[in-house]
N, C-alpha and C positions, 0 to 999 in steps of 0.2 A: 348594030349590037344585037337586035332581036334575032337576026339570022344566025349569029354566032351562038346565042343561047339555044336556039332551036336545034342546031347541029349537035349541041351537047346533050340536050334533054331527050330528043327523039329516040336515039339508040340506047338510051340509058335504062337499065332495069335493075331495080334494087328491091330485094325481098327479105324480110325477116324470117329466119328459120329457128332462132332461139334467142332468149335474152329479153331485155326490156329494162325496167328501172331497177335492176340489181335486187330483185325480190323485195322492193320497198325500202331497202337500206340506202341512206344518203352517205355515199362514200367520201364526198368532198363538200364540206360546208363552206361555200364561198363567201358567206356573210360573216364568218368568224374573223375578228381582227388579228388573231394569232394562228391563222390557218397554216397547217404544216403541209409542205409539198409532198405529194405521194410518190415514192420511188417506183418507177415503172420500167420494165425491160421490154424493148421492141427489137427483136432480132430481124434479120433480113427475111423477107417473104420467101417461102419455099416454092421453087419451081416444080410444078407437078405434071408437066407434060406440055406438048405443043412445040411451037417454033423455038428453036434454040437461040435465035437472034434476039429474043426478048428476055433472055436470062438476066440481063442487066436490071430489069424492072424489079427484081427481088430486093436489091439495095435501094433503088429509087423510090419505090412505094413506101418502104420503111422510113427512108429519110424524110419524105414529105410529112408523114403523120408524126414523126419524132419532132420535127421543127414546129409543127402546129402545137403539140403538147408543151413544148418548151416555151413558146410564145404565150401560151395560155396562162402561165404562172401558177397553175394548179399542180404540176407534176415536176419531179426531178427524174429526167430520163437518164438511165444508167449507161455508162460507157460500154460499148460493145466488146472492147478488149477484155472486159471482166467476165464475159459469158463463158460458161464451161460446158453447157449442153452441146452434144455433138450434132453435126449436120444431118445425121440420119433420123433425128427426132421428128415427130409429126406435128400436126397442128390441132389435133383433137385431144381431149382430156386423157384418154387411155394411152396415148403415145407421147406424153410429156413427163419428164422427170422433174417434178416440182421441187424436189430437194435441191437440184442444181440451181434453181432460181432463188430459193429461200436463202441459200448459203451466201449469195452475193448481195443480199439485202433488198430484193424486189418484193414489194407488196402486191403489185399488179403485173401481169404478163400479157402482152398483146401478141398474138400469133396470127400470121397471114400466110396464105398460099394462093398460087395462081397458075393457070395454064393459058396458053395463047394459041389462037387459031387465026392465021392471017394477021390483020392489024387489030383484032379483037382480043381482049383479055377477059377471062372468067376468073374471078377471085373470091375469096372469102376471108373474113376477119373474125377472130374470136378473142374475147377478153376474159382473163381468169383472175380470180382471187388466189394468190399463191398459197396462203396459209390454209384456206379451206378447200382448195383445188376446185372450187365451184366455177362454172362458166357464168359470167355476168352478162355477156352480150355476144351476139353473133349475127353476121349478115353476109349474104352473097350479093355480088354485083357483076354486071356485064357492061362493058363499054369499050371504046377504042383506046389504044395505047396513048393517043394524043390527048385523051381526056383524063389522064391519070391524076393530075393535080386536083381537078374538080371532084373526081371520084373520092379521093382520099380526104379532101376537105369535108365532103358530105358525110363520110363515115366518122371522121373526127367530131363533127358537130353532133352526130347521134350519140357518140360515146359520152361526150360532155353532158348532154341532156340526161342520159341514163344515170350518170354518176352524181350530178349536181342538181338536177331538176330545172336547169336553165339551158337554153340552146347555146352552142359555141359560136364564136365569131368568125369561123374559118371561111365562110362564103361571103363575107362583107368585102367592101372595096374602099380603097383610098384614092382621093384626088389630091393633087398637089401641083405647085408651080416648080418647074425645073429650068435650069439654065445651061444644060449641056450643049445646046445649039448656040450659045452666047446671046440668046434672047430669052425672055421669060414666057415660056409656053406652058400650057396646061397638059397634065398627064394623068392617067388612071392606071391603077395596078390592083392586084389582089391585096388582101389585108397584110400579107407577108412580104410585100414588095415585089413579087414575081409577076410575070405577064404584063409588063409595063407597055402602055400604049399612049402615043402622043395624040392628043385630041385637037389642039389648035396648031396652026401653022401660019401665024400672023407675022412672024419676024418683027415682033414688037414687044410690048409689055402687057402681060396678063396677070391679074391680081385676084385674090380672095375668092377661090372657088368654093361653092357651097352646094352639097347634095340636097335635093328635095327630100322630104320625109319618106316618100315612096321609093326613092332611089332611081327614078326613071329620068329625072332632069337635073340640070346643074345650072347655077347662075355664076357669073364672074364678070369682072370689069376688065375691059381691054382698051388700050390706047391705039388700036390698029388704024383708026382714021384720024389720027392726030387730035383726039379728044377722049375724055373718059366716058365710055359707053358701057351700060349694063346690058349683058346678053343673057339669054336663056337658051341652053343647049339641050335638046332632047337626045339623050345618050343612045336610045334604042334605034331611032331612025336617022340620027345625024343632023336633024333640022336645027338651024340656029335662028333665033328671033331677037331683034332689038327690043328691050324692055324700056330703057330710058336713055335718051341721048340729049337731055336738056342741057342748056348752056351752063357751063361750070362743071361742078363735080357730080358724078353719079357713081358712088363708091360704097364699098363695105356693106353689101346687101346681106340680108338674112331671111330665111323662110319663117313664116308663122307655122305652128304645128299642123294646121289644117292643110298646108301645101297650096292654098289658094290665094294667099296674100304674102307680101314681102315688105321688109323695111330697108331703107337705104338712106345714105346721107346725100342731100342735094343742097345746092347753093342758090336756088332760084330766088330766095328772098335776100340774098347778099351774104348771109351768114350760114355756115355749115350746120344744118339741122336735119333731124331724122323724120322721114315721111313714110307713110304706109301706102303701098300701091297694090294693084291687082296684077294678075299674070298677063294682062294686056298692056300694062304700064300706066294705067289710069291712077292718078293720085286720089286716094280715099280719105286720108286724114294726115294732119301734121301732128307728130308725136312729141317733138321738143321745140321750145322757143326760148332761146337764151343768147346772151351776147357771146358766150364761149363756143368752142368747137365741140359738137356732139357727133360721135361716130360709133361704129362697131356694135350694132344692136344684136341682142340674142334673147330669145323668148323662153319663158318658163314652160314646163311641159303642158300646162293647161292653157297657155296663151294669154293669161291674165296679167302677166308682169313682163317687163322688158329690162334687161341689164344693158348698159351702154357706157361708153367712155366719154368724159367731158373734162375740159380744163377750167370749168367755171369757178373752181376754188383756187386756181393759180397754177396747178400742175395736173397732168392727166390722172384722173381717178375714176373708179367704177361706181356708177350710180344704178339704182333700181327704180323704175317707174311702175307704180300700180296703175294699170290702164283703165281700171274701173273706177277707182277713187280719185284718179288724176293727181296722185301724190308722188313726189320724187324724194328719195332718201339716198344719202351717200353710203356706199357699202365699204369702201376701203379707206383706211386712215394711216396704214403703215407703208413706208416707202415713198419715194418722190416721183415714181412713174409707174402706174398700173394700167394695163391695157389688155385688149383681146379677150374679153370675157366670153365664155361658152357655158351654156346652161344645160345640164345633163337631164336625161329622162328620169334619173333617180333623184332629181332636185338638189344638185350640187353644182356650184359655179367654179370653173377653173379659169385662171388668168395668168398672164405673164407680168411679173413685177420686177422693177429695178431697185436693188439695194447696193449702194457703193459702186454704181456704174456697171454692174453685171445683171443680166436678166435671168431670172429663175421662174419655175412654174409653181403656182400655189393653187390650193383649193380652199373654198370658204362656203359656209352655209348661207343661204339667201337672206338670213336675218343678221348677217355680219358676224356670227359666232364661229368658233372652231376653225380658225385659220390654220392651215397646214402647208408647210413647205415641202414640195415634191422633189426638186432637184437641188443639189448642194455641190458647189465647187467643181462644176463640170462644164466649164465654158458658158456660153450664152444659150439660153433655152427659151424659145418663143413660139407664138402661133399655136396655142393648145386647142384641141378639140376633143370631143367624146365619141366613143363608139355608139352605134345606134341604140344599144341597150344600156349605156351609161356605166358599164362595168370595166371599160378600158379607156385610156386616153392616148392621143397621139400628139406629138409636138416636134418642132425642128430644133436641132442642136448642132453646134459646131465643135463639140467636145473632142472629136476624134482627130481630124486632120485640118481644122480651120475652116473647111467648107460646111455648110449646113446640110444635114441629112435627117430623115424622118425616123423618130424613135416611137415605140409604143410601150405602154406600161399598164399595170393594173390600176384601178381607180385610186388606190391608196399610195401609188407611186412605186410600188415594188415591181421587180422584174423588168427593169428598163432595158429594152433591146432595140438595136438598130435594124431597120428593115429596108432602107434604100441605100444603095452604094454607088450610084451613077456619078459621072464626072460633074463638076460644078456644084451648084446648090440645089437642094430640094426643100421647098418652103411652103408655108401656109397650107397644112394638110386639112382635108375634110373627110370624114369617115362616113360612108353611106352603106345602106342595105343593098343587097342584090335584088333586082326586080323580081317580084313573085310571079311565077308562071301558073 
């Protein structure tokens, strides 16, 4: 993976020539509960010279950033069939008929142009406020045609940052379990479901992938040697290390925020309890001790508390342990089966809960208040997780064709969009940062 990233980054040149944070104006307030989606027009990028065989990139580049903005939930991308500006129009302010864009209801206009030399593309992107005709953002970039998705994700991130004050999610990655080979194997993709890569080839059962906080490693449980074994996989160099192959269960592991310790369920004492281990597999501490089954740990952003699932009350419910005060409190009381808690960087817990035999996604405050249902009457929805910044969630749902696919949504549940479409099931997503270079 490090060689792949090097191939992307070394020929990559990105330079700001105008724009920034929209002259201090916050165009999209993503903290507002009644946020209005901003209508934006994104026409095909204009081919400005070079190899004619790359003319197709005009539509491709526009499609990538259009999909990014649609998935972000901040924008309403306008249908290109409504565009009335002619193809002869340019990409600079003096060559744009802003009235043509105002008439169709666009608040923002993203213009792009490119030329190609060999397999290299030189492109520029400009964002305009249609009403004021002011340019809000502009960048030039150079890279190979094969890097087009990475390049547009990078530009999209910068635009989100300039408009909202927060980086976009477009360079993050998903890990998930897929069954297209008729086995449960581990896969990694871009946040939008593209560039899927199979990570394990065990022809067995792989479960519960979890990205490390840095995005460089992943843990998962596999049955590849006829036992439940916890592995740690270095995504950059491909090295795989056994972390725990103790007798019995070694399942449902989760990282501490430091990235130096992990919690998992072991049965070394006979009962399934949660233990803390280091990245060499050494047991550091026992975190739960109860007659019930304790699984699925997830830590608060500061690492001082742990959410987990236990049936100690008679049915699976979510509990929170204060690791400093050594106090455990029950978090969920509604529903007969609540599982898979995930604690966001913004201090919100998402989980899957069953009401009347169907699983839906819910979020709740760590103090047990403000329970919100995210999915409604859309099949079964399970295995939720948060994006690294806590502003999005991912989960698996069988709402479309009976198979499970990965969906992403804003943190409040709005803008639910399917991002994986492979055969079989895609399950147990984990959302990780791209490794910083």
